[in-house]
HTML snippet that shows the backbone in 3Dmol.js (N, CA, C, O; Angstrom):
<script src="https://3Dmol.org/build/3Dmol-min.js"></script>
<div id="view" style="width:600px;height:400px;position:relative"></div>
<script>
const pdb = `
ATOM      1  N   MET A   1       0.846  -1.169   0.000  1.00  0.00           N
ATOM      2  CA  MET A   1       0.000   0.000   0.000  1.00  0.00           C
ATOM      3  C   MET A   1       0.895   1.237   0.000  1.00  0.00           C
ATOM      4  O   MET A   1       1.841   1.320   0.783  1.00  0.00           O
ATOM      5  N   ALA A   2       0.607   2.173  -0.854  1.00  0.00           N
ATOM      6  CA  ALA A   2       1.411   3.392  -0.965  1.00  0.00           C
ATOM      7  C   ALA A   2       0.870   4.480  -0.045  1.00  0.00           C
ATOM      8  O   ALA A   2      -0.325   4.529   0.245  1.00  0.00           O
ATOM      9  N   THR A   3       1.754   5.339   0.403  1.00  0.00           N
ATOM     10  CA  THR A   3       1.365   6.481   1.225  1.00  0.00           C
ATOM     11  C   THR A   3       1.428   7.732   0.365  1.00  0.00           C
ATOM     12  O   THR A   3       2.490   8.074  -0.154  1.00  0.00           O
ATOM     13  N   ILE A   4       0.302   8.417   0.208  1.00  0.00           N
ATOM     14  CA  ILE A   4       0.258   9.626  -0.610  1.00  0.00           C
ATOM     15  C   ILE A   4       0.679  10.846   0.207  1.00  0.00           C
ATOM     16  O   ILE A   4       1.410  11.704  -0.287  1.00  0.00           O
ATOM     17  N   ALA A   5       0.229  10.921   1.431  1.00  0.00           N
ATOM     18  CA  ALA A   5       0.555  12.074   2.277  1.00  0.00           C
ATOM     19  C   ALA A   5       0.570  11.628   3.727  1.00  0.00           C
ATOM     20  O   ALA A   5      -0.045  10.630   4.101  1.00  0.00           O
ATOM     21  N   SER A   6       1.272  12.375   4.514  1.00  0.00           N
ATOM     22  CA  SER A   6       1.236  12.085   5.944  1.00  0.00           C
ATOM     23  C   SER A   6       0.593  13.271   6.657  1.00  0.00           C
ATOM     24  O   SER A   6       0.893  14.425   6.354  1.00  0.00           O
ATOM     25  N   PHE A   7      -0.259  12.987   7.569  1.00  0.00           N
ATOM     26  CA  PHE A   7      -0.938  14.042   8.316  1.00  0.00           C
ATOM     27  C   PHE A   7      -1.309  13.507   9.682  1.00  0.00           C
ATOM     28  O   PHE A   7      -1.314  12.299   9.917  1.00  0.00           O
ATOM     29  N   LYS A   8      -1.617  14.423  10.572  1.00  0.00           N
ATOM     30  CA  LYS A   8      -2.006  14.044  11.922  1.00  0.00           C
ATOM     31  C   LYS A   8      -3.428  14.543  12.162  1.00  0.00           C
ATOM     32  O   LYS A   8      -3.716  15.726  11.981  1.00  0.00           O
ATOM     33  N   ILE A   9      -4.297  13.651  12.564  1.00  0.00           N
ATOM     34  CA  ILE A   9      -5.681  14.019  12.842  1.00  0.00           C
ATOM     35  C   ILE A   9      -5.724  14.821  14.138  1.00  0.00           C
ATOM     36  O   ILE A   9      -5.170  14.383  15.147  1.00  0.00           O
ATOM     37  N   PRO A  10      -6.375  15.994  14.131  1.00  0.00           N
ATOM     38  CA  PRO A  10      -6.431  16.802  15.353  1.00  0.00           C
ATOM     39  C   PRO A  10      -7.283  16.137  16.426  1.00  0.00           C
ATOM     40  O   PRO A  10      -8.211  15.386  16.128  1.00  0.00           O
ATOM     41  N   LYS A  11      -6.952  16.425  17.663  1.00  0.00           N
ATOM     42  CA  LYS A  11      -7.702  15.892  18.794  1.00  0.00           C
ATOM     43  C   LYS A  11      -9.091  16.532  18.829  1.00  0.00           C
ATOM     44  O   LYS A  11      -9.225  17.742  18.647  1.00  0.00           O
ATOM     45  N   VAL A  12     -10.103  15.732  19.058  1.00  0.00           N
ATOM     46  CA  VAL A  12     -11.476  16.217  19.123  1.00  0.00           C
ATOM     47  C   VAL A  12     -11.743  16.770  20.519  1.00  0.00           C
ATOM     48  O   VAL A  12     -11.521  16.090  21.521  1.00  0.00           O
ATOM     49  N   VAL A  13     -12.221  18.014  20.573  1.00  0.00           N
ATOM     50  CA  VAL A  13     -12.524  18.651  21.852  1.00  0.00           C
ATOM     51  C   VAL A  13     -13.904  19.292  21.753  1.00  0.00           C
ATOM     52  O   VAL A  13     -14.152  20.108  20.864  1.00  0.00           O
ATOM     53  N   ASN A  14     -14.787  18.929  22.652  1.00  0.00           N
ATOM     54  CA  ASN A  14     -16.128  19.518  22.681  1.00  0.00           C
ATOM     55  C   ASN A  14     -16.112  20.855  23.398  1.00  0.00           C
ATOM     56  O   ASN A  14     -15.219  21.143  24.194  1.00  0.00           O
ATOM     57  N   GLU A  15     -17.122  21.669  23.099  1.00  0.00           N
ATOM     58  CA  GLU A  15     -17.276  22.926  23.818  1.00  0.00           C
ATOM     59  C   GLU A  15     -17.656  22.620  25.261  1.00  0.00           C
ATOM     60  O   GLU A  15     -18.261  21.582  25.532  1.00  0.00           O
ATOM     61  N   PRO A  16     -17.311  23.501  26.184  1.00  0.00           N
ATOM     62  CA  PRO A  16     -17.674  23.246  27.585  1.00  0.00           C
ATOM     63  C   PRO A  16     -19.188  23.333  27.789  1.00  0.00           C
ATOM     64  O   PRO A  16     -19.873  24.118  27.134  1.00  0.00           O
ATOM     65  N   ASN A  17     -19.687  22.521  28.697  1.00  0.00           N
ATOM     66  CA  ASN A  17     -21.104  22.578  29.054  1.00  0.00           C
ATOM     67  C   ASN A  17     -21.322  23.723  30.030  1.00  0.00           C
ATOM     68  O   ASN A  17     -20.585  23.867  31.005  1.00  0.00           O
ATOM     69  N   HIS A  18     -22.339  24.535  29.762  1.00  0.00           N
ATOM     70  CA  HIS A  18     -22.672  25.632  30.665  1.00  0.00           C
ATOM     71  C   HIS A  18     -23.863  25.211  31.515  1.00  0.00           C
ATOM     72  O   HIS A  18     -24.755  24.513  31.032  1.00  0.00           O
ATOM     73  N   HIS A  19     -23.884  25.622  32.759  1.00  0.00           N
ATOM     74  CA  HIS A  19     -24.958  25.230  33.664  1.00  0.00           C
ATOM     75  C   HIS A  19     -25.950  26.353  33.925  1.00  0.00           C
ATOM     76  O   HIS A  19     -27.016  26.112  34.491  1.00  0.00           O
ATOM     77  N   TYR A  20     -25.619  27.575  33.524  1.00  0.00           N
ATOM     78  CA  TYR A  20     -26.523  28.728  33.631  1.00  0.00           C
ATOM     79  C   TYR A  20     -27.045  28.932  35.052  1.00  0.00           C
ATOM     80  O   TYR A  20     -28.233  29.193  35.243  1.00  0.00           O
ATOM     81  N   ALA A  21     -26.183  28.817  36.030  1.00  0.00           N
ATOM     82  CA  ALA A  21     -26.563  29.054  37.429  1.00  0.00           C
ATOM     83  C   ALA A  21     -26.905  30.528  37.622  1.00  0.00           C
ATOM     84  O   ALA A  21     -26.393  31.390  36.907  1.00  0.00           O
ATOM     85  N   LYS A  22     -27.770  30.811  38.591  1.00  0.00           N
ATOM     86  CA  LYS A  22     -28.144  32.198  38.864  1.00  0.00           C
ATOM     87  C   LYS A  22     -26.900  33.018  39.164  1.00  0.00           C
ATOM     88  O   LYS A  22     -26.045  32.614  39.953  1.00  0.00           O
ATOM     89  N   GLY A  23     -26.812  34.183  38.520  1.00  0.00           N
ATOM     90  CA  GLY A  23     -25.680  35.070  38.729  1.00  0.00           C
ATOM     91  C   GLY A  23     -24.464  34.757  37.872  1.00  0.00           C
ATOM     92  O   GLY A  23     -23.465  35.473  37.944  1.00  0.00           O
ATOM     93  N   SER A  24     -24.524  33.690  37.051  1.00  0.00           N
ATOM     94  CA  SER A  24     -23.371  33.335  36.222  1.00  0.00           C
ATOM     95  C   SER A  24     -23.332  34.195  34.960  1.00  0.00           C
ATOM     96  O   SER A  24     -24.356  34.719  34.521  1.00  0.00           O
ATOM     97  N   ALA A  25     -22.150  34.331  34.390  1.00  0.00           N
ATOM     98  CA  ALA A  25     -21.982  35.112  33.165  1.00  0.00           C
ATOM     99  C   ALA A  25     -22.750  34.471  32.008  1.00  0.00           C
ATOM    100  O   ALA A  25     -23.288  35.179  31.156  1.00  0.00           O
ATOM    101  N   GLN A  26     -22.807  33.136  31.972  1.00  0.00           N
ATOM    102  CA  GLN A  26     -23.531  32.448  30.901  1.00  0.00           C
ATOM    103  C   GLN A  26     -25.023  32.762  30.964  1.00  0.00           C
ATOM    104  O   GLN A  26     -25.657  32.988  29.934  1.00  0.00           O
ATOM    105  N   ARG A  27     -25.581  32.777  32.171  1.00  0.00           N
ATOM    106  CA  ARG A  27     -27.003  33.064  32.328  1.00  0.00           C
ATOM    107  C   ARG A  27     -27.303  34.514  31.951  1.00  0.00           C
ATOM    108  O   ARG A  27     -28.300  34.789  31.285  1.00  0.00           O
ATOM    109  N   ASP A  28     -26.439  35.443  32.378  1.00  0.00           N
ATOM    110  CA  ASP A  28     -26.627  36.846  32.015  1.00  0.00           C
ATOM    111  C   ASP A  28     -26.565  37.031  30.503  1.00  0.00           C
ATOM    112  O   ASP A  28     -27.363  37.773  29.931  1.00  0.00           O
ATOM    113  N   GLY A  29     -25.617  36.355  29.858  1.00  0.00           N
ATOM    114  CA  GLY A  29     -25.503  36.433  28.404  1.00  0.00           C
ATOM    115  C   GLY A  29     -26.719  35.866  27.700  1.00  0.00           C
ATOM    116  O   GLY A  29     -27.153  36.391  26.674  1.00  0.00           O
ATOM    117  N   LEU A  30     -27.273  34.786  28.252  1.00  0.00           N
ATOM    118  CA  LEU A  30     -28.470  34.182  27.679  1.00  0.00           C
ATOM    119  C   LEU A  30     -29.651  35.139  27.760  1.00  0.00           C
ATOM    120  O   LEU A  30     -30.386  35.301  26.785  1.00  0.00           O
ATOM    121  N   TYR A  31     -29.842  35.777  28.921  1.00  0.00           N
ATOM    122  CA  TYR A  31     -30.945  36.722  29.070  1.00  0.00           C
ATOM    123  C   TYR A  31     -30.773  37.937  28.162  1.00  0.00           C
ATOM    124  O   TYR A  31     -31.758  38.456  27.638  1.00  0.00           O
ATOM    125  N   LYS A  32     -29.548  38.394  27.970  1.00  0.00           N
ATOM    126  CA  LYS A  32     -29.310  39.519  27.059  1.00  0.00           C
ATOM    127  C   LYS A  32     -29.653  39.129  25.626  1.00  0.00           C
ATOM    128  O   LYS A  32     -30.266  39.907  24.896  1.00  0.00           O
ATOM    129  N   ALA A  33     -29.255  37.919  25.226  1.00  0.00           N
ATOM    130  CA  ALA A  33     -29.553  37.440  23.876  1.00  0.00           C
ATOM    131  C   ALA A  33     -31.056  37.287  23.677  1.00  0.00           C
ATOM    132  O   ALA A  33     -31.573  37.634  22.615  1.00  0.00           O
ATOM    133  N   LEU A  34     -31.769  36.773  24.684  1.00  0.00           N
ATOM    134  CA  LEU A  34     -33.223  36.643  24.586  1.00  0.00           C
ATOM    135  C   LEU A  34     -33.887  38.008  24.503  1.00  0.00           C
ATOM    136  O   LEU A  34     -34.868  38.179  23.780  1.00  0.00           O
ATOM    137  N   GLY A  35     -33.360  38.980  25.238  1.00  0.00           N
ATOM    138  CA  GLY A  35     -33.894  40.338  25.178  1.00  0.00           C
ATOM    139  C   GLY A  35     -33.737  40.944  23.796  1.00  0.00           C
ATOM    140  O   GLY A  35     -34.649  41.606  23.300  1.00  0.00           O
ATOM    141  N   ARG A  36     -32.574  40.722  23.162  1.00  0.00           N
ATOM    142  CA  ARG A  36     -32.362  41.230  21.797  1.00  0.00           C
ATOM    143  C   ARG A  36     -33.325  40.560  20.827  1.00  0.00           C
ATOM    144  O   ARG A  36     -33.860  41.214  19.932  1.00  0.00           O
ATOM    145  N   LEU A  37     -33.551  39.262  20.998  1.00  0.00           N
ATOM    146  CA  LEU A  37     -34.464  38.534  20.124  1.00  0.00           C
ATOM    147  C   LEU A  37     -35.895  39.027  20.300  1.00  0.00           C
ATOM    148  O   LEU A  37     -36.603  39.235  19.315  1.00  0.00           O
ATOM    149  N   GLU A  38     -36.329  39.215  21.550  1.00  0.00           N
ATOM    150  CA  GLU A  38     -37.688  39.690  21.811  1.00  0.00           C
ATOM    151  C   GLU A  38     -37.901  41.110  21.314  1.00  0.00           C
ATOM    152  O   GLU A  38     -39.020  41.470  20.949  1.00  0.00           O
ATOM    153  N   SER A  39     -36.850  41.926  21.291  1.00  0.00           N
ATOM    154  CA  SER A  39     -37.004  43.299  20.806  1.00  0.00           C
ATOM    155  C   SER A  39     -37.238  43.343  19.303  1.00  0.00           C
ATOM    156  O   SER A  39     -37.721  44.349  18.782  1.00  0.00           O
ATOM    157  N   LYS A  40     -36.903  42.270  18.601  1.00  0.00           N
ATOM    158  CA  LYS A  40     -37.104  42.196  17.153  1.00  0.00           C
ATOM    159  C   LYS A  40     -38.443  41.555  16.790  1.00  0.00           C
ATOM    160  O   LYS A  40     -38.764  41.426  15.609  1.00  0.00           O
ATOM    161  N   ALA A  41     -39.217  41.157  17.781  1.00  0.00           N
ATOM    162  CA  ALA A  41     -40.477  40.448  17.543  1.00  0.00           C
ATOM    163  C   ALA A  41     -41.494  41.382  16.906  1.00  0.00           C
ATOM    164  O   ALA A  41     -41.449  42.583  17.174  1.00  0.00           O
ATOM    165  N   PRO A  42     -42.396  40.900  16.086  1.00  0.00           N
ATOM    166  CA  PRO A  42     -42.519  39.500  15.679  1.00  0.00           C
ATOM    167  C   PRO A  42     -41.546  39.158  14.549  1.00  0.00           C
ATOM    168  O   PRO A  42     -41.335  39.953  13.633  1.00  0.00           O
ATOM    169  N   LEU A  43     -40.970  37.988  14.629  1.00  0.00           N
ATOM    170  CA  LEU A  43     -40.085  37.499  13.585  1.00  0.00           C
ATOM    171  C   LEU A  43     -40.928  36.855  12.495  1.00  0.00           C
ATOM    172  O   LEU A  43     -41.889  36.143  12.783  1.00  0.00           O
ATOM    173  N   GLU A  44     -40.567  37.106  11.253  1.00  0.00           N
ATOM    174  CA  GLU A  44     -41.277  36.496  10.136  1.00  0.00           C
ATOM    175  C   GLU A  44     -40.466  35.303   9.641  1.00  0.00           C
ATOM    176  O   GLU A  44     -39.283  35.432   9.326  1.00  0.00           O
ATOM    177  N   VAL A  45     -41.108  34.154   9.577  1.00  0.00           N
ATOM    178  CA  VAL A  45     -40.450  32.937   9.106  1.00  0.00           C
ATOM    179  C   VAL A  45     -41.184  32.483   7.846  1.00  0.00           C
ATOM    180  O   VAL A  45     -42.186  31.775   7.939  1.00  0.00           O
ATOM    181  N   PRO A  46     -40.697  32.883   6.668  1.00  0.00           N
ATOM    182  CA  PRO A  46     -41.404  32.518   5.442  1.00  0.00           C
ATOM    183  C   PRO A  46     -41.163  31.060   5.061  1.00  0.00           C
ATOM    184  O   PRO A  46     -40.162  30.457   5.447  1.00  0.00           O
ATOM    185  N   LEU A  47     -42.087  30.519   4.308  1.00  0.00           N
ATOM    186  CA  LEU A  47     -41.928  29.191   3.734  1.00  0.00           C
ATOM    187  C   LEU A  47     -41.286  29.398   2.365  1.00  0.00           C
ATOM    188  O   LEU A  47     -41.782  30.202   1.577  1.00  0.00           O
ATOM    189  N   VAL A  48     -40.204  28.699   2.065  1.00  0.00           N
ATOM    190  CA  VAL A  48     -39.504  28.858   0.792  1.00  0.00           C
ATOM    191  C   VAL A  48     -39.656  27.573  -0.005  1.00  0.00           C
ATOM    192  O   VAL A  48     -39.207  26.508   0.417  1.00  0.00           O
ATOM    193  N   ILE A  49     -40.297  27.689  -1.169  1.00  0.00           N
ATOM    194  CA  ILE A  49     -40.495  26.543  -2.056  1.00  0.00           C
ATOM    195  C   ILE A  49     -39.985  26.939  -3.430  1.00  0.00           C
ATOM    196  O   ILE A  49     -40.462  27.910  -4.017  1.00  0.00           O
ATOM    197  N   GLY A  50     -39.036  26.204  -3.936  1.00  0.00           N
ATOM    198  CA  GLY A  50     -38.475  26.500  -5.252  1.00  0.00           C
ATOM    199  C   GLY A  50     -37.855  27.883  -5.318  1.00  0.00           C
ATOM    200  O   GLY A  50     -37.879  28.525  -6.368  1.00  0.00           O
ATOM    201  N   GLY A  51     -37.301  28.346  -4.212  1.00  0.00           N
ATOM    202  CA  GLY A  51     -36.667  29.657  -4.170  1.00  0.00           C
ATOM    203  C   GLY A  51     -37.630  30.814  -4.001  1.00  0.00           C
ATOM    204  O   GLY A  51     -37.197  31.965  -3.931  1.00  0.00           O
ATOM    205  N   LYS A  52     -38.938  30.541  -3.932  1.00  0.00           N
ATOM    206  CA  LYS A  52     -39.936  31.602  -3.758  1.00  0.00           C
ATOM    207  C   LYS A  52     -40.427  31.611  -2.319  1.00  0.00           C
ATOM    208  O   LYS A  52     -40.741  30.566  -1.750  1.00  0.00           O
ATOM    209  N   GLU A  53     -40.488  32.811  -1.736  1.00  0.00           N
ATOM    210  CA  GLU A  53     -40.970  32.953  -0.364  1.00  0.00           C
ATOM    211  C   GLU A  53     -42.489  33.074  -0.345  1.00  0.00           C
ATOM    212  O   GLU A  53     -43.070  33.846  -1.107  1.00  0.00           O
ATOM    213  N   ILE A  54     -43.121  32.310   0.526  1.00  0.00           N
ATOM    214  CA  ILE A  54     -44.565  32.377   0.731  1.00  0.00           C
ATOM    215  C   ILE A  54     -44.783  32.995   2.097  1.00  0.00           C
ATOM    216  O   ILE A  54     -44.263  32.503   3.098  1.00  0.00           O
ATOM    217  N   LYS A  55     -45.558  34.081   2.138  1.00  0.00           N
ATOM    218  CA  LYS A  55     -45.724  34.822   3.390  1.00  0.00           C
ATOM    219  C   LYS A  55     -47.190  34.954   3.795  1.00  0.00           C
ATOM    220  O   LYS A  55     -47.628  36.050   4.145  1.00  0.00           O
ATOM    221  N   ASN A  56     -47.948  33.876   3.756  1.00  0.00           N
ATOM    222  CA  ASN A  56     -49.318  33.870   4.284  1.00  0.00           C
ATOM    223  C   ASN A  56     -49.210  33.549   5.762  1.00  0.00           C
ATOM    224  O   ASN A  56     -49.380  32.401   6.172  1.00  0.00           O
ATOM    225  N   PHE A  57     -48.925  34.567   6.558  1.00  0.00           N
ATOM    226  CA  PHE A  57     -48.537  34.336   7.938  1.00  0.00           C
ATOM    227  C   PHE A  57     -49.693  34.026   8.866  1.00  0.00           C
ATOM    228  O   PHE A  57     -50.798  34.553   8.730  1.00  0.00           O
ATOM    229  N   LEU A  58     -49.398  33.157   9.809  1.00  0.00           N
ATOM    230  CA  LEU A  58     -50.268  32.823  10.919  1.00  0.00           C
ATOM    231  C   LEU A  58     -49.595  33.392  12.158  1.00  0.00           C
ATOM    232  O   LEU A  58     -48.406  33.161  12.378  1.00  0.00           O
ATOM    233  N   HIS A  59     -50.341  34.132  12.968  1.00  0.00           N
ATOM    234  CA  HIS A  59     -49.772  34.739  14.163  1.00  0.00           C
ATOM    235  C   HIS A  59     -49.853  33.751  15.319  1.00  0.00           C
ATOM    236  O   HIS A  59     -50.931  33.246  15.631  1.00  0.00           O
ATOM    237  N   LEU A  60     -48.731  33.476  15.948  1.00  0.00           N
ATOM    238  CA  LEU A  60     -48.684  32.539  17.061  1.00  0.00           C
ATOM    239  C   LEU A  60     -48.173  33.233  18.309  1.00  0.00           C
ATOM    240  O   LEU A  60     -47.199  33.984  18.259  1.00  0.00           O
ATOM    241  N   SER A  61     -48.826  32.983  19.411  1.00  0.00           N
ATOM    242  CA  SER A  61     -48.378  33.506  20.698  1.00  0.00           C
ATOM    243  C   SER A  61     -47.844  32.348  21.523  1.00  0.00           C
ATOM    244  O   SER A  61     -48.347  31.230  21.410  1.00  0.00           O
ATOM    245  N   PRO A  62     -46.845  32.589  22.343  1.00  0.00           N
ATOM    246  CA  PRO A  62     -46.278  31.499  23.137  1.00  0.00           C
ATOM    247  C   PRO A  62     -47.190  31.097  24.284  1.00  0.00           C
ATOM    248  O   PRO A  62     -47.980  31.903  24.776  1.00  0.00           O
ATOM    249  N   ALA A  63     -47.075  29.855  24.702  1.00  0.00           N
ATOM    250  CA  ALA A  63     -47.805  29.375  25.876  1.00  0.00           C
ATOM    251  C   ALA A  63     -46.780  29.151  26.973  1.00  0.00           C
ATOM    252  O   ALA A  63     -46.256  28.048  27.132  1.00  0.00           O
ATOM    253  N   GLN A  64     -46.501  30.200  27.724  1.00  0.00           N
ATOM    254  CA  GLN A  64     -45.508  30.120  28.787  1.00  0.00           C
ATOM    255  C   GLN A  64     -46.145  30.561  30.093  1.00  0.00           C
ATOM    256  O   GLN A  64     -46.189  31.760  30.370  1.00  0.00           O
ATOM    257  N   PRO A  65     -46.639  29.637  30.902  1.00  0.00           N
ATOM    258  CA  PRO A  65     -47.271  30.011  32.166  1.00  0.00           C
ATOM    259  C   PRO A  65     -46.342  30.781  33.094  1.00  0.00           C
ATOM    260  O   PRO A  65     -46.810  31.564  33.920  1.00  0.00           O
ATOM    261  N   SER A  66     -45.042  30.573  32.973  1.00  0.00           N
ATOM    262  CA  SER A  66     -44.106  31.269  33.852  1.00  0.00           C
ATOM    263  C   SER A  66     -43.900  32.726  33.448  1.00  0.00           C
ATOM    264  O   SER A  66     -43.370  33.516  34.229  1.00  0.00           O
ATOM    265  N   ARG A  67     -44.317  33.089  32.229  1.00  0.00           N
ATOM    266  CA  ARG A  67     -44.162  34.462  31.757  1.00  0.00           C
ATOM    267  C   ARG A  67     -45.482  34.926  31.140  1.00  0.00           C
ATOM    268  O   ARG A  67     -45.573  35.055  29.919  1.00  0.00           O
ATOM    269  N   PRO A  68     -46.514  35.182  31.965  1.00  0.00           N
ATOM    270  CA  PRO A  68     -47.841  35.493  31.437  1.00  0.00           C
ATOM    271  C   PRO A  68     -47.900  36.778  30.618  1.00  0.00           C
ATOM    272  O   PRO A  68     -48.801  36.918  29.791  1.00  0.00           O
ATOM    273  N   LEU A  69     -46.984  37.718  30.810  1.00  0.00           N
ATOM    274  CA  LEU A  69     -47.026  38.957  30.037  1.00  0.00           C
ATOM    275  C   LEU A  69     -46.761  38.720  28.558  1.00  0.00           C
ATOM    276  O   LEU A  69     -47.155  39.530  27.720  1.00  0.00           O
ATOM    277  N   LEU A  70     -46.098  37.617  28.232  1.00  0.00           N
ATOM    278  CA  LEU A  70     -45.826  37.309  26.832  1.00  0.00           C
ATOM    279  C   LEU A  70     -47.026  36.690  26.131  1.00  0.00           C
ATOM    280  O   LEU A  70     -47.039  36.597  24.904  1.00  0.00           O
ATOM    281  N   GLU A  71     -48.034  36.267  26.886  1.00  0.00           N
ATOM    282  CA  GLU A  71     -49.181  35.583  26.284  1.00  0.00           C
ATOM    283  C   GLU A  71     -49.882  36.448  25.236  1.00  0.00           C
ATOM    284  O   GLU A  71     -50.381  35.922  24.241  1.00  0.00           O
ATOM    285  N   SER A  72     -49.927  37.759  25.444  1.00  0.00           N
ATOM    286  CA  SER A  72     -50.638  38.631  24.517  1.00  0.00           C
ATOM    287  C   SER A  72     -49.731  39.166  23.420  1.00  0.00           C
ATOM    288  O   SER A  72     -50.186  39.926  22.565  1.00  0.00           O
ATOM    289  N   ARG A  73     -48.483  38.794  23.425  1.00  0.00           N
ATOM    290  CA  ARG A  73     -47.520  39.338  22.479  1.00  0.00           C
ATOM    291  C   ARG A  73     -47.195  38.322  21.392  1.00  0.00           C
ATOM    292  O   ARG A  73     -46.972  37.149  21.690  1.00  0.00           O
ATOM    293  N   ILE A  74     -47.166  38.752  20.152  1.00  0.00           N
ATOM    294  CA  ILE A  74     -46.807  37.869  19.045  1.00  0.00           C
ATOM    295  C   ILE A  74     -45.295  37.850  18.932  1.00  0.00           C
ATOM    296  O   ILE A  74     -44.671  38.886  18.700  1.00  0.00           O
ATOM    297  N   LEU A  75     -44.706  36.677  19.094  1.00  0.00           N
ATOM    298  CA  LEU A  75     -43.256  36.561  19.013  1.00  0.00           C
ATOM    299  C   LEU A  75     -42.776  36.221  17.607  1.00  0.00           C
ATOM    300  O   LEU A  75     -41.703  36.661  17.194  1.00  0.00           O
ATOM    301  N   PHE A  76     -43.567  35.436  16.869  1.00  0.00           N
ATOM    302  CA  PHE A  76     -43.159  35.119  15.513  1.00  0.00           C
ATOM    303  C   PHE A  76     -44.384  34.847  14.661  1.00  0.00           C
ATOM    304  O   PHE A  76     -45.467  34.548  15.163  1.00  0.00           O
ATOM    305  N   GLN A  77     -44.179  34.959  13.355  1.00  0.00           N
ATOM    306  CA  GLN A  77     -45.227  34.677  12.388  1.00  0.00           C
ATOM    307  C   GLN A  77     -44.686  33.605  11.453  1.00  0.00           C
ATOM    308  O   GLN A  77     -43.523  33.653  11.053  1.00  0.00           O
ATOM    309  N   CYS A  78     -45.520  32.650  11.111  1.00  0.00           N
ATOM    310  CA  CYS A  78     -45.049  31.599  10.219  1.00  0.00           C
ATOM    311  C   CYS A  78     -46.156  31.215   9.255  1.00  0.00           C
ATOM    312  O   CYS A  78     -47.311  31.612   9.414  1.00  0.00           O
ATOM    313  N   VAL A  79     -45.782  30.443   8.263  1.00  0.00           N
ATOM    314  CA  VAL A  79     -46.737  29.959   7.275  1.00  0.00           C
ATOM    315  C   VAL A  79     -47.227  28.596   7.742  1.00  0.00           C
ATOM    316  O   VAL A  79     -46.417  27.689   7.931  1.00  0.00           O
ATOM    317  N   PRO A  80     -48.545  28.428   7.933  1.00  0.00           N
ATOM    318  CA  PRO A  80     -49.047  27.118   8.359  1.00  0.00           C
ATOM    319  C   PRO A  80     -48.915  26.100   7.233  1.00  0.00           C
ATOM    320  O   PRO A  80     -49.043  26.435   6.055  1.00  0.00           O
ATOM    321  N   LEU A  81     -48.660  24.869   7.611  1.00  0.00           N
ATOM    322  CA  LEU A  81     -48.547  23.801   6.602  1.00  0.00           C
ATOM    323  C   LEU A  81     -49.861  23.111   6.413  1.00  0.00           C
ATOM    324  O   LEU A  81     -49.963  22.187   5.607  1.00  0.00           O
TER     325      LEU A  81
END
`;
const viewer = $3Dmol.createViewer("view");
viewer.addModel(pdb, "pdb");
viewer.setStyle({}, {cartoon: {color: "spectrum"}});
viewer.zoomTo();
viewer.render();
</script>
């Protein structure tokens, strides 16, 4: 068997697991990211078929008992299937 090239496979390393404990930097970053996302609401999620966007949107509200103020707010719009 011939050798065409020699190389070394890099060691596989996973990203660290975050636990999002209260007061942690990861949790604060998560809440900031969610705040930025909510400030852009409602998000439009078009259906793309053959490169054409279909935007017959259905308005959906989240069902989050822990955050009742969001119940009346539209977070995203999507095309029903």
